[in-house]
N, C-alpha and C positions, 0 to 999 in steps of 0.2 A: 036344508040348512046340514053342513057337514058334521057329523059328530064327532067333536073333537074337543076333550078336556084336559084340566092341566092338574094335578094333585100337588100338593108342597112334598117335596121329600125329606123324610128324615132317617135317622142311623139303621133302620130295618131295611131300608130300600138301595143301601149301598151298591150290595153284590148282583143287586138287578141291573141298576142304573150301571155297574160294570163292565157288564156282560153286553149290556145293548150297547154302549159306549163301543168298545171294540170292536164287536160285529158291523157297525156303523164305518166305526172308520178304517178296518185293516185293508179295502179294497182303495183308500189313498195313502195307506202306510206302504200297499204292495206296491205300487203306481211310483209313487215318489220318494221312497226308501229315507223316508225322515225321522230318522229312527228317533234322534233326542229331541224332537217337537210333536211328534202325531200321538193325539189323544186314543190310539188306539193302543200306545205303550206305556200310559198313567197305569201306577199302580192302583189298587183296591186302597192302601192307606191315604193316598191321596184325592182321592174321591172324599174318605170319611172326613178329613179335614177339612175339606172345601163345605162339606154339609154342615162342618160345626161352624164354620167362620159367622159371624154376628152380620158380617154385609154382604154375605151370599146368602142367597135362597135356590134352592135344588125344584125343580118341579119334575114331573115323568107326566110326558105326553101319552093320553090314552086318546083311540081313534077305535069308534065302535066296542067300545071297554075292552080294548086290550093292552096293553101297555108296548109302545112303538118307537119311545126315541126319548129323548130330555132335554131341559135348558137350564143352564147356570144363568140365574142373573147376579151379578154383581154391582153394590153401590158404593158409586166412588160419590166427592165432594159436589156441592153444588148443585143437585140433582140432575146427578149425569150419571148414567146406566150403563153397565155393557153386558153385552152378550157375550158368552166365553165358558161352552161353548154351545150350540145346537144339532142338534144329529138324532136323526129318524135312520130307523131299520132298513134295510135295501131293498128288502121286498113291501116300504111302502114309499117309499121316495115316490116325487111326482105325481102324487094325489093331490098336492095343496095343502098337507096338512102344516109343514112350517107357515106357512105365508096368515094361515087361522092363531096360529102360535104367534107369532107377529103379535097380530092384531091386539089378543088377550093379553098379554103382557103390557103391552101400551095403556089397553085399561086397569091393570091390576093397579099399576105404576104409573098412575095418571099426573103425578105431580113433576114426570121428569119434562127438563128441559132440552137433553139433548142424550140420544145413544150413539152406543159406538160397537166399532165388533171386528173382527179382522177374519179373511178369508184366503182360499189359494187363486191366487191370481187368477193361474190356467185351468180351472175350473169355472169355465166360462158362465156353466149354469146357475152356479152360486152368486156370482156376482152378479144375472141377471134379475136374481132372485129379491136380492138386496136392492138394487138400483131401482127394479119394480115398486119397491115398499119404501120408496121413497129415500134411501140410504145415499149419500153422495161421498166418493172416493176423499178422504183427503188428500193425496199427492203421498202420503208415507206409503213407504214400501220394507221390504227386509228378505234380503235373498236368503235362501236356508241352507240352496242345494244348489248345482246345477239343471234341474229337474224343476226348481218349484220355488217362486216367490210369495209370500203373504203380501196382501193388500190389505191395509184399512178403512173403512166407511166409516162415514158419522151423518146423522139424521138429526137436524134440529126441528126441535118442537115451538 
């Protein structure tokens, strides 16, 4: 059994979440130059605002006791939830952590009728992961720049 756990974040975790988010998304920012939309460019203030939102739950992802990333779950209407974003530090990617986290959040929010998320179309590994977890492309896309297109997924339960 993988030792992955989730700890609900509060304001004292904002700096740690911000640092991990920047570290996790920086390689994508450098690759795609999406300065307007990249989570690597998000401010600490934005994370504080999100933690304070009544419809948002932020969790710190722990692997073998160490904080290795985060996930933000946004509650929408009619038992629809979205993941925006999930991130794992680069040195811990590819270990199956994100997959385990999705299973855990689906158990926490067991009233969910559907889940939504967006990812970078050009990041085949991300698309493969979400499809493996039962997410299906909605058909909606959003071109960010000539290098990068966002693609949107849904999973109906």
